[in-house]
One Martini backbone bead per residue (centre of mass of N, CA, C, O) as a GRO file, in nm:
protein
  372
    1MET     BB    1   0.090   0.035   0.023
    2PRO     BB    2   0.096   0.345  -0.001
    3GLY     BB    3   0.262   0.623   0.197
    4ASP     BB    4   0.216   0.876   0.027
    5LEU     BB    5   0.102   1.164  -0.078
    6ASP     BB    6  -0.131   1.181  -0.359
    7SER     BB    7  -0.248   1.419  -0.598
    8THR     BB    8  -0.328   1.209  -0.852
    9ALA     BB    9  -0.427   0.967  -0.735
   10VAL     BB   10  -0.655   0.691  -0.719
   11ALA     BB   11  -0.900   0.551  -0.503
   12LEU     BB   12  -1.046   0.230  -0.531
   13VAL     BB   13  -1.341   0.123  -0.358
   14ALA     BB   14  -1.444  -0.210  -0.266
   15VAL     BB   15  -1.664  -0.501  -0.156
   16THR     BB   16  -1.800  -0.634  -0.394
   17ALA     BB   17  -1.783  -0.820  -0.656
   18THR     BB   18  -1.922  -0.614  -0.849
   19GLY     BB   19  -1.754  -0.370  -0.752
   20VAL     BB   20  -1.473  -0.487  -0.824
   21GLN     BB   21  -1.514  -0.504  -1.129
   22LEU     BB   22  -1.566  -0.198  -1.161
   23ALA     BB   23  -1.284  -0.104  -1.053
   24LEU     BB   24  -1.116  -0.244  -1.273
   25ARG     BB   25  -1.234  -0.097  -1.503
   26ILE     BB   26  -1.165   0.189  -1.419
   27ARG     BB   27  -0.859   0.152  -1.395
   28ASP     BB   28  -0.811   0.109  -1.710
   29ARG     BB   29  -0.916   0.436  -1.755
   30LEU     BB   30  -0.754   0.547  -1.500
   31PRO     BB   31  -0.513   0.733  -1.413
   32ALA     BB   32  -0.358   0.646  -1.125
   33ALA     BB   33  -0.506   0.377  -1.021
   34GLU     BB   34  -0.622   0.220  -0.711
   35VAL     BB   35  -0.714  -0.091  -0.570
   36TYR     BB   36  -0.954  -0.170  -0.299
   37VAL     BB   37  -0.996  -0.491  -0.128
   38PRO     BB   38  -1.102  -0.758   0.000
   39VAL     BB   39  -0.914  -1.041   0.055
   40ARG     BB   40  -1.137  -1.246  -0.068
   41HIS     BB   41  -1.052  -1.115  -0.355
   42ARG     BB   42  -0.835  -1.284  -0.530
   43PHE     BB   43  -0.866  -1.201  -0.825
   44ALA     BB   44  -0.788  -0.900  -0.769
   45LEU     BB   45  -0.511  -0.944  -0.661
   46ALA     BB   46  -0.406  -1.079  -0.921
   47TYR     BB   47  -0.469  -0.769  -1.059
   48GLY     BB   48  -0.331  -0.560  -0.829
   49ALA     BB   49  -0.483  -0.542  -0.579
   50HIS     BB   50  -0.561  -0.431  -0.266
   51GLY     BB   51  -0.570  -0.550   0.060
   52PHE     BB   52  -0.832  -0.586   0.312
   53SER     BB   53  -1.006  -0.641   0.612
   54ARG     BB   54  -1.111  -0.338   0.701
   55LEU     BB   55  -1.272  -0.064   0.610
   56LYS     BB   56  -1.259   0.111   0.879
   57GLN     BB   57  -0.937   0.109   0.866
   58VAL     BB   58  -0.854   0.198   0.570
   59PHE     BB   59  -0.994   0.463   0.511
   60PRO     BB   60  -0.813   0.669   0.677
   61GLU     BB   61  -0.557   0.601   0.513
   62LEU     BB   62  -0.660   0.701   0.238
   63TRP     BB   63  -0.732   0.990   0.326
   64GLY     BB   64  -0.408   1.050   0.388
   65ARG     BB   65  -0.298   0.953   0.069
   66TYR     BB   66  -0.540   1.084  -0.085
   67ARG     BB   67  -0.725   1.316  -0.311
   68LYS     BB   68  -0.876   1.052  -0.437
   69ILE     BB   69  -1.203   0.897  -0.398
   70VAL     BB   70  -1.358   0.582  -0.489
   71CYS     BB   71  -1.687   0.456  -0.402
   72ILE     BB   72  -1.821   0.123  -0.425
   73MET     BB   73  -2.117   0.203  -0.272
   74ALA     BB   74  -2.293   0.314  -0.034
   75THR     BB   75  -2.351   0.626   0.074
   76GLY     BB   76  -2.384   0.577   0.383
   77ILE     BB   77  -2.102   0.446   0.432
   78VAL     BB   78  -1.936   0.698   0.342
   79VAL     BB   79  -2.048   0.897   0.544
   80ARG     BB   80  -1.962   0.751   0.800
   81LEU     BB   81  -1.658   0.740   0.732
   82SER     BB   82  -1.607   1.060   0.679
   83ALA     BB   83  -1.719   1.231   0.927
   84PRO     BB   84  -1.456   1.210   1.119
   85LEU     BB   85  -1.247   1.338   0.886
   86ILE     BB   86  -1.355   1.612   0.850
   87ALA     BB   87  -1.211   1.961   0.795
   88GLY     BB   88  -1.229   2.078   0.486
   89LYS     BB   89  -1.231   2.194   0.158
   90ARG     BB   90  -0.906   2.230   0.164
   91GLU     BB   91  -0.838   1.924   0.293
   92ASP     BB   92  -1.023   1.741   0.152
   93PRO     BB   93  -1.100   1.504  -0.039
   94ALA     BB   94  -1.215   1.356  -0.301
   95VAL     BB   95  -1.560   1.219  -0.309
   96VAL     BB   96  -1.686   0.927  -0.466
   97VAL     BB   97  -1.998   0.768  -0.566
   98VAL     BB   98  -2.082   0.423  -0.667
   99ASP     BB   99  -2.270   0.213  -0.795
  100GLU     BB  100  -2.246  -0.121  -0.890
  101ARG     BB  101  -2.372  -0.047  -1.191
  102GLY     BB  102  -2.292   0.259  -1.279
  103ARG     BB  103  -2.545   0.478  -1.286
  104PHE     BB  104  -2.419   0.644  -1.041
  105VAL     BB  105  -2.216   0.954  -0.989
  106ILE     BB  106  -2.119   1.093  -0.683
  107SER     BB  107  -2.058   1.405  -0.554
  108LEU     BB  108  -1.979   1.440  -0.215
  109LEU     BB  109  -1.677   1.570  -0.187
  110SER     BB  110  -1.506   1.827  -0.295
  111GLY     BB  111  -1.610   1.948  -0.579
  112HIS     BB  112  -1.413   2.176  -0.636
  113LEU     BB  113  -1.120   2.187  -0.498
  114GLY     BB  114  -1.093   1.863  -0.508
  115GLY     BB  115  -1.252   1.744  -0.783
  116ALA     BB  116  -1.526   1.569  -0.776
  117ASN     BB  117  -1.684   1.673  -1.026
  118ARG     BB  118  -1.476   1.583  -1.236
  119LEU     BB  119  -1.443   1.293  -1.150
  120ALA     BB  120  -1.738   1.205  -1.192
  121ARG     BB  121  -1.731   1.252  -1.494
  122GLN     BB  122  -1.506   1.057  -1.560
  123VAL     BB  123  -1.647   0.797  -1.448
  124ALA     BB  124  -1.908   0.818  -1.610
  125ALA     BB  125  -1.772   0.782  -1.885
  126VAL     BB  126  -1.666   0.495  -1.826
  127VAL     BB  127  -1.953   0.355  -1.720
  128GLY     BB  128  -2.219   0.512  -1.839
  129GLY     BB  129  -2.316   0.719  -1.645
  130GLU     BB  130  -2.447   0.955  -1.396
  131ALA     BB  131  -2.370   1.254  -1.298
  132VAL     BB  132  -2.386   1.388  -0.958
  133ILE     BB  133  -2.455   1.734  -0.918
  134THR     BB  134  -2.502   1.978  -0.640
  135THR     BB  135  -2.362   2.230  -0.709
  136ALA     BB  136  -2.489   2.529  -0.758
  137SER     BB  137  -2.301   2.648  -0.984
  138ASP     BB  138  -2.340   2.404  -1.173
  139VAL     BB  139  -2.645   2.393  -1.196
  140GLU     BB  140  -2.662   2.721  -1.285
  141GLY     BB  141  -2.398   2.816  -1.445
  142ARG     BB  142  -2.197   2.939  -1.240
  143PRO     BB  143  -1.942   3.086  -1.116
  144ALA     BB  144  -1.658   2.975  -0.923
  145LEU     BB  145  -1.457   3.131  -0.710
  146ASP     BB  146  -1.266   2.918  -0.598
  147LEU     BB  147  -1.172   2.817  -0.883
  148ILE     BB  148  -1.077   3.080  -0.992
  149ALA     BB  149  -0.863   3.146  -0.785
  150ARG     BB  150  -0.694   2.890  -0.820
  151ASP     BB  151  -0.636   2.924  -1.131
  152LEU     BB  152  -0.499   3.230  -1.077
  153GLY     BB  153  -0.339   3.232  -0.797
  154LEU     BB  154  -0.538   3.314  -0.565
  155THR     BB  155  -0.539   3.423  -0.220
  156PRO     BB  156  -0.745   3.392   0.035
  157GLU     BB  157  -0.756   3.581   0.323
  158ASN     BB  158  -1.097   3.543   0.364
  159PRO     BB  159  -1.254   3.245   0.308
  160ALA     BB  160  -1.531   3.290   0.461
  161LEU     BB  161  -1.645   3.480   0.212
  162LEU     BB  162  -1.699   3.294  -0.020
  163ALA     BB  163  -1.992   3.211   0.037
  164ARG     BB  164  -2.110   3.494   0.026
  165LEU     BB  165  -2.028   3.547  -0.284
  166GLU     BB  166  -2.158   3.294  -0.405
  167ARG     BB  167  -2.442   3.378  -0.331
  168ALA     BB  168  -2.445   3.648  -0.493
  169VAL     BB  169  -2.417   3.510  -0.764
  170LEU     BB  170  -2.681   3.327  -0.747
  171GLU     BB  171  -2.878   3.593  -0.642
  172ASP     BB  172  -2.814   3.862  -0.797
  173GLU     BB  173  -2.622   4.031  -0.635
  174PRO     BB  174  -2.457   4.297  -0.590
  175ILE     BB  175  -2.105   4.342  -0.716
  176ARG     BB  176  -1.801   4.460  -0.618
  177VAL     BB  177  -1.505   4.525  -0.823
  178VAL     BB  178  -1.150   4.509  -0.769
  179ASP     BB  179  -0.942   4.477  -1.082
  180PRO     BB  180  -0.647   4.588  -1.211
  181TYR     BB  181  -0.577   4.309  -1.385
  182GLN     BB  182  -0.825   4.159  -1.503
  183LEU     BB  183  -0.879   3.854  -1.403
  184LEU     BB  184  -1.203   3.824  -1.374
  185ARG     BB  185  -1.350   3.908  -1.641
  186PRO     BB  186  -1.377   3.639  -1.806
  187ALA     BB  187  -1.570   3.508  -1.570
  188LEU     BB  188  -1.770   3.783  -1.499
  189SER     BB  189  -1.885   3.936  -1.759
  190GLY     BB  190  -2.188   3.785  -1.754
  191LEU     BB  191  -2.246   3.964  -1.496
  192GLU     BB  192  -2.471   4.219  -1.430
  193GLN     BB  193  -2.412   4.262  -1.105
  194VAL     BB  194  -2.139   4.378  -1.177
  195LEU     BB  195  -1.925   4.629  -1.027
  196TRP     BB  196  -1.677   4.809  -1.176
  197LEU     BB  197  -1.385   4.935  -1.028
  198ASP     BB  198  -1.169   5.166  -0.969
  199PRO     BB  199  -0.870   5.201  -0.867
  200PRO     BB  200  -0.667   5.346  -0.673
  201PRO     BB  201  -0.416   5.512  -0.664
  202MET     BB  202  -0.096   5.423  -0.547
  203GLU     BB  203  -0.063   5.690  -0.355
  204SER     BB  204  -0.314   5.613  -0.220
  205GLY     BB  205  -0.551   5.503  -0.044
  206PRO     BB  206  -0.793   5.244   0.046
  207CYS     BB  207  -1.019   5.399  -0.159
  208CYS     BB  208  -1.335   5.242  -0.276
  209GLU     BB  209  -1.647   5.379  -0.360
  210PRO     BB  210  -1.952   5.371  -0.438
  211ALA     BB  211  -2.225   5.572  -0.471
  212GLU     BB  212  -2.358   5.298  -0.382
  213PRO     BB  213  -2.417   5.067  -0.170
  214VAL     BB  214  -2.248   4.746  -0.145
  215ALA     BB  215  -2.225   4.449   0.019
  216ALA     BB  216  -2.059   4.303  -0.199
  217GLY     BB  217  -1.696   4.213  -0.244
  218ILE     BB  218  -1.402   4.230  -0.462
  219TRP     BB  219  -1.041   4.208  -0.390
  220VAL     BB  220  -0.776   4.244  -0.637
  221SER     BB  221  -0.497   4.264  -0.431
  222GLU     BB  222  -0.197   4.364  -0.252
  223ARG     BB  223  -0.378   4.570  -0.114
  224ALA     BB  224  -0.558   4.742   0.083
  225ALA     BB  225  -0.876   4.764   0.188
  226PRO     BB  226  -1.158   4.866   0.269
  227THR     BB  227  -1.326   4.876   0.585
  228SER     BB  228  -1.589   4.877   0.429
  229GLY     BB  229  -1.742   4.602   0.418
  230ASP     BB  230  -1.751   4.293   0.224
  231TRP     BB  231  -1.428   4.172   0.142
  232LEU     BB  232  -1.291   3.979  -0.083
  233LEU     BB  233  -0.957   3.865  -0.058
  234LEU     BB  234  -0.740   3.858  -0.344
  235ARG     BB  235  -0.415   3.732  -0.376
  236PRO     BB  236  -0.150   3.811  -0.557
  237ALA     BB  237   0.167   3.677  -0.677
  238ASN     BB  238   0.355   4.007  -0.694
  239LEU     BB  239   0.584   3.998  -0.467
  240VAL     BB  240   0.920   4.113  -0.414
  241VAL     BB  241   1.168   4.021  -0.174
  242GLY     BB  242   1.437   4.185  -0.074
  243VAL     BB  243   1.742   4.055   0.085
  244GLY     BB  244   1.950   4.163   0.353
  245CYS     BB  245   2.239   4.027   0.547
  246ASN     BB  246   2.392   3.930   0.810
  247ARG     BB  247   2.578   3.709   0.944
  248GLY     BB  248   2.353   3.510   1.134
  249THR     BB  249   2.078   3.585   1.085
  250GLU     BB  250   1.768   3.556   1.196
  251ALA     BB  251   1.458   3.472   1.098
  252ALA     BB  252   1.286   3.645   1.292
  253GLU     BB  253   1.399   3.918   1.189
  254ILE     BB  254   1.327   3.900   0.898
  255LEU     BB  255   1.023   3.849   0.927
  256GLN     BB  256   0.953   4.102   1.093
  257LEU     BB  257   1.043   4.306   0.873
  258ILE     BB  258   0.856   4.215   0.641
  259ILE     BB  259   0.583   4.238   0.780
  260GLN     BB  260   0.606   4.530   0.883
  261VAL     BB  261   0.637   4.666   0.607
  262LEU     BB  262   0.393   4.576   0.468
  263ASN     BB  263   0.178   4.666   0.670
  264THR     BB  264   0.261   4.971   0.682
  265GLN     BB  265   0.223   4.999   0.347
  266GLY     BB  266  -0.037   4.812   0.260
  267PHE     BB  267   0.048   4.501   0.238
  268SER     BB  268   0.029   4.161   0.160
  269PRO     BB  269   0.193   3.872   0.241
  270LEU     BB  270   0.027   3.689   0.041
  271SER     BB  271   0.186   3.838  -0.219
  272ILE     BB  272   0.427   3.672  -0.199
  273ARG     BB  273   0.635   3.515  -0.436
  274ASN     BB  274   0.937   3.603  -0.341
  275LEU     BB  275   1.262   3.584  -0.266
  276ALA     BB  276   1.577   3.793  -0.261
  277SER     BB  277   1.932   3.756  -0.342
  278ILE     BB  278   2.251   3.700  -0.294
  279ASP     BB  279   2.468   3.434  -0.346
  280LEU     BB  280   2.625   3.480  -0.067
  281LYS     BB  281   2.333   3.372   0.080
  282ALA     BB  282   2.268   3.064   0.008
  283ASP     BB  283   2.369   2.965   0.324
  284GLU     BB  284   2.161   3.128   0.490
  285SER     BB  285   1.963   3.004   0.732
  286GLY     BB  286   1.763   3.237   0.802
  287LEU     BB  287   1.669   3.285   0.509
  288LEU     BB  288   1.569   3.002   0.447
  289GLU     BB  289   1.369   2.992   0.681
  290ALA     BB  290   1.193   3.232   0.598
  291ALA     BB  291   1.099   3.106   0.327
  292GLU     BB  292   0.965   2.853   0.458
  293LYS     BB  293   0.767   3.008   0.647
  294LEU     BB  294   0.631   3.152   0.391
  295GLN     BB  295   0.615   2.956   0.139
  296VAL     BB  296   0.862   3.050  -0.045
  297PRO     BB  297   1.079   3.121  -0.269
  298ILE     BB  298   1.435   3.160  -0.357
  299GLU     BB  299   1.650   3.404  -0.504
  300PHE     BB  300   1.982   3.395  -0.657
  301PHE     BB  301   2.233   3.651  -0.737
  302PRO     BB  302   2.482   3.760  -0.900
  303ARG     BB  303   2.672   4.035  -0.918
  304GLU     BB  304   2.648   4.087  -1.229
  305ALA     BB  305   2.321   4.113  -1.216
  306ILE     BB  306   2.325   4.376  -0.988
  307ALA     BB  307   2.555   4.607  -1.023
  308THR     BB  308   2.375   4.805  -1.249
  309VAL     BB  309   2.139   4.865  -1.069
  310ALA     BB  310   1.911   5.103  -1.018
  311VAL     BB  311   1.896   5.278  -0.712
  312PRO     BB  312   1.795   5.481  -0.441
  313ASN     BB  313   1.998   5.304  -0.207
  314PRO     BB  314   2.300   5.314  -0.197
  315SER     BB  315   2.593   5.133  -0.059
  316ALA     BB  316   2.916   5.138   0.057
  317THR     BB  317   2.909   4.903   0.256
  318VAL     BB  318   2.802   4.698   0.062
  319ALA     BB  319   3.030   4.720  -0.143
  320ILE     BB  320   3.257   4.616   0.039
  321HIS     BB  321   3.115   4.329   0.120
  322ALA     BB  322   2.959   4.251  -0.176
  323GLY     BB  323   3.037   4.428  -0.450
  324VAL     BB  324   2.765   4.599  -0.422
  325PRO     BB  325   2.536   4.873  -0.383
  326SER     BB  326   2.308   4.638  -0.384
  327VAL     BB  327   2.056   4.405  -0.265
  328CYS     BB  328   1.752   4.435  -0.207
  329GLU     BB  329   1.677   4.629  -0.445
  330ALA     BB  330   1.807   4.473  -0.680
  331THR     BB  331   1.680   4.187  -0.648
  332ALA     BB  332   1.396   4.269  -0.661
  333LEU     BB  333   1.400   4.379  -0.953
  334VAL     BB  334   1.525   4.136  -1.099
  335SER     BB  335   1.305   3.931  -1.009
  336ALA     BB  336   1.061   4.115  -1.120
  337ARG     BB  337   1.110   4.220  -1.410
  338GLY     BB  338   1.113   4.534  -1.315
  339PRO     BB  339   1.076   4.895  -1.204
  340ASN     BB  340   0.881   4.840  -0.943
  341LEU     BB  341   0.939   5.013  -0.649
  342LEU     BB  342   0.745   5.013  -0.377
  343ILE     BB  343   0.974   4.949  -0.153
  344PRO     BB  344   1.218   5.063   0.000
  345LYS     BB  345   1.460   5.057   0.211
  346HIS     BB  346   1.469   4.856   0.506
  347LYS     BB  347   1.562   4.837   0.857
  348SER     BB  348   1.752   4.657   1.076
  349ARG     BB  349   2.010   4.551   1.249
  350ASN     BB  350   2.067   4.288   1.016
  351ALA     BB  351   1.848   4.397   0.802
  352THR     BB  352   1.707   4.411   0.459
  353VAL     BB  353   1.430   4.559   0.270
  354ALA     BB  354   1.246   4.508  -0.042
  355VAL     BB  355   0.976   4.605  -0.287
  356ALA     BB  356   0.850   4.445  -0.577
  357LEU     BB  357   0.678   4.449  -0.878
  358ALA     BB  358   0.574   4.218  -1.073
  359ASP     BB  359   0.630   4.108  -1.411
  360TRP     BB  360   0.426   3.899  -1.583
  361THR     BB  361   0.525   3.965  -1.902
  362SER     BB  362   0.871   3.926  -1.833
  363SER     BB  363   1.008   3.641  -1.719
  364ALA     BB  364   1.272   3.634  -1.941
  365SER     BB  365   1.444   3.926  -1.882
  366ALA     BB  366   1.620   3.786  -1.677
  367PRO     BB  367   1.843   3.645  -1.516
  368ALA     BB  368   1.919   3.346  -1.413
  369PRO     BB  369   1.844   3.195  -1.126
  370ALA     BB  370   1.880   3.064  -0.815
  371THR     BB  371   1.670   2.812  -0.675
  372ILE     BB  372   1.520   2.715  -0.343
   0.00000   0.00000   0.00000
């Protein structure tokens, strides 16, 4: 039995002889599928199925190892097995239930983010059955905000509001949207209830209110949103944080400086795409740990890649020790592949940080970095 979490494989679980035969049939048409059956079905074991003694024992193991589970059995059994394991739609695997004859394929759990709706349709196509999808947005043919955000790489800062905004989409409630990068327009352009608002200029505060109040709003930006109203905050990964530090600087100091600078300047830490620094710091444990705790990659650039980058705050001291006039500002700009330095150099006792806005359209314009 596999031991590591697999985001692509599918666990097919069956208990009766008829269900086992159907599971083997599905496996032959579904990439990366594994079949799990009671050990008494020796014919299935001979065809590569994994045997188990008790379904109640094996199901929690499969829950922790697979992101997709197809159960060929009664829905009630799967509900009782799943109930103690459910944590949330962002954590739970996709669970699909199929009757033994393959007539109905039910998307039971994690229909959107987990992919159960898509998986149900795939299995239904294999067995010639009917996919049963009960997710409201699918039934009504409306866009699903959670899927849109995921596919666009947008991180919800307040995911609890997703359900509120999805309800607004379904019930034709007016929705205000601030989307300076026009990421949502292709998906939401067909909704007449959407009020598209111009974002405030970069140098102004986070003020953006329509002439008439609208209850629900979507804010797609790395910047702080208005404090009034319910705004679903969708954060694009478009900030590059350049970091310079003294040898032996602890991760806690680097992290504190990054978060403090972003919050003070009105930017969300969830929009950090990556950290950047000079390759002399590629073995700096505090810097590597900071990137790990932020769950972002870090790029390191050689001196020749950043030596001639024009920055607002060059340093003679940095030039003496690092051989370049700037580390944090220069590496932020080079890694961002653009000229937009949003936040110039800020210092703590042992570290410096600067923040640049990533240019999404010219990712190949900068020298190739080393990525950790």
